[in-house]
C-alpha positions as CSV (number, residue, x, y, z in Angstrom):
1,M,69.0,15.3,94.5
2,Q,71.4,18.2,94.0
3,L,71.7,20.0,90.6
4,A,75.0,21.5,89.3
5,V,74.4,25.0,87.8
6,C,76.6,26.8,85.3
7,Q,78.3,29.7,86.9
8,I,77.6,31.9,84.3
9,C,74.0,31.8,83.4
10,K,73.0,29.8,86.4
11,D,71.0,27.3,84.4
12,P,71.0,23.6,85.2
13,V,74.0,21.8,83.5
14,W,72.8,18.1,82.5
15,S,75.4,16.7,80.3
16,Y,78.5,18.2,81.5
17,I,81.4,18.7,79.5
18,C,84.4,20.3,81.1
19,P,86.0,23.6,80.1
20,D,89.1,21.7,79.2
21,C,87.2,19.3,77.0
22,L,85.6,22.3,75.3
23,A,88.9,24.1,75.1
24,R,90.6,21.3,73.6
25,G,88.2,21.0,70.8
26,I,87.9,24.6,69.8
27,S,91.9,24.8,70.0
28,E,92.3,21.8,67.6
29,W,89.8,23.7,65.4
30,L,91.4,26.9,65.4
31,P,94.5,27.6,63.1
32,R,97.8,27.2,64.9
33,E,98.6,30.8,65.7
34,L,94.9,31.4,67.0
35,S,95.2,28.3,69.0
36,R,98.0,29.3,71.0
37,E,96.3,32.2,72.0
38,F,93.3,30.7,72.6
39,R,94.8,28.6,75.2
40,K,96.1,31.4,76.9
41,F,92.7,33.1,76.8
42,N,91.2,29.8,78.2
43,H,93.6,29.9,81.1
44,S,93.0,33.3,82.3
45,F,89.3,32.8,81.6
46,L,88.9,29.9,83.8
47,E,91.1,31.7,86.6
48,H,88.1,33.9,86.9
49,F,86.0,31.2,88.6
50,S,88.9,29.9,90.7
51,S,87.8,32.1,93.7
52,S,84.0,32.1,92.9
53,E,81.5,30.2,94.9
54,S,81.7,26.6,93.5
55,N,78.8,24.4,92.9
56,I,77.1,22.3,95.7
57,T,77.4,19.4,93.2
58,V,80.3,18.5,90.8
59,L,79.6,16.7,87.7
60,P,82.0,14.2,86.1
61,C,82.6,15.3,82.5
62,I,81.1,12.9,79.9
63,H,84.1,12.9,77.6
64,C,87.1,12.7,80.0
65,A,85.3,12.0,83.5
66,S,87.3,14.5,85.2
67,R,85.7,16.6,87.9
68,S,86.3,20.3,87.6
69,E,85.2,23.0,90.2
70,V,84.3,25.1,87.1
71,T,80.7,24.2,86.1
72,L,79.9,25.8,82.8
73,C,77.2,25.0,80.3
74,P,78.7,24.6,77.0
75,F,76.5,27.4,75.4
76,C,78.3,30.0,77.9
77,Y,81.7,28.8,77.2
78,I,81.4,28.8,73.3
79,A,79.5,32.2,73.9
80,E,82.9,33.6,75.7
81,A,85.1,31.7,73.1
82,F,83.1,33.6,70.5
83,H,83.8,36.9,71.7
84,W,87.4,36.3,72.1
85,L,87.6,35.2,68.6
86,D,85.5,37.7,67.1
87,E,88.1,40.5,67.8
88,K,90.8,38.0,66.3
89,D,89.1,36.5,63.2
90,R,85.3,37.4,62.4
91,K,84.7,34.8,59.8
92,L,86.2,31.9,62.1
93,A,84.0,33.7,65.0
94,R,80.8,33.3,63.0
95,T,81.7,29.8,62.3
96,L,81.9,29.2,66.2
97,F,78.7,31.0,66.5
98,M,76.9,28.3,64.2
99,M,77.8,25.9,66.8
100,L,75.4,27.5,69.4
101,P,72.0,26.2,69.7
102,V,69.0,27.5,67.6
103,D,67.0,28.6,70.4
104,S,69.6,30.5,72.1
105,D,69.5,34.3,73.3
106,W,71.6,35.3,70.9
107,K,71.0,37.3,67.5
108,V,72.9,38.6,64.8
109,D,73.4,42.3,64.5
110,E,74.7,43.8,61.3
111,N,77.0,46.2,63.1
112,S,78.2,44.5,66.2
113,G,78.2,41.0,65.1
114,C,76.5,38.2,67.4
115,V,75.0,39.6,70.7
116,W,72.9,38.8,73.4
117,R,69.1,39.7,72.8
118,D,68.7,41.6,76.0
119,G,72.2,43.3,75.7
120,I,73.8,41.5,78.3
121,K,77.6,41.4,77.3
122,P,79.8,38.0,78.4
123,I,82.4,38.2,81.2
124,S,85.3,38.4,78.9
125,Y,83.9,41.2,76.7
126,I,86.3,44.1,76.7
127,E,84.9,47.6,77.5
128,K,87.1,50.5,76.2
129,G,88.3,52.5,79.2
130,T,87.9,50.2,81.9
131,A,90.7,50.1,84.2
132,E,91.0,46.1,85.0
133,E,90.7,44.3,81.8
134,I,92.1,40.7,80.0
135,C,95.3,41.6,78.4
136,E,95.0,40.4,74.8
137,E,98.6,39.3,74.9
138,C,99.0,37.4,77.7
139,G,95.5,36.5,78.8
140,E,96.1,38.1,82.4
141,Y,93.2,40.2,84.1
142,S,94.9,43.3,85.2
143,G,95.1,47.0,84.3
144,T,95.4,47.4,80.5
145,E,96.0,50.4,78.1
146,E,95.5,50.5,74.4
147,S,98.5,50.0,72.6
148,E,98.7,49.7,68.3
149,G,94.9,48.9,68.5
150,R,95.1,46.2,71.3
151,R,94.5,46.1,75.0
152,L,97.8,45.1,76.7
153,C,99.1,45.2,80.3
154,S,102.1,47.0,81.3
155,D,104.6,43.9,80.9
156,C,103.2,43.3,77.3
157,R,103.4,46.8,76.3
158,G,106.8,46.4,77.1
């Protein structure tokens, strides 16, 4: 038997929920203005996996039965969504954080919010001064610069 693994944590994925279903659920839960921004984030985030190695086994989603070449466990997907949302609305991000499993590798830190216990940062975490980042306006992965407190690509800086 071949096993599908999460493309982030490399753990086995048993009850697979596709990223589209996870995104739809989070998008419906968010307020309208954040929901639009989240859909842009989701699109650019999933593009990150379009050129990476795909799994040997592609599972059908337990919600919609579709088969996606992007295999992420719900924990990793929610963790990435949390980090995106933490920069937009800390209170909503903490609510989303409460949806993570109790035995996860996350902890709550008074200064920086919720972080991995071993210091690993999610793929979508934006480092200051990095040349290639995800634009906070359009969600594209490209060269960004800080503008009015946000990381924006040249197109969105205008």
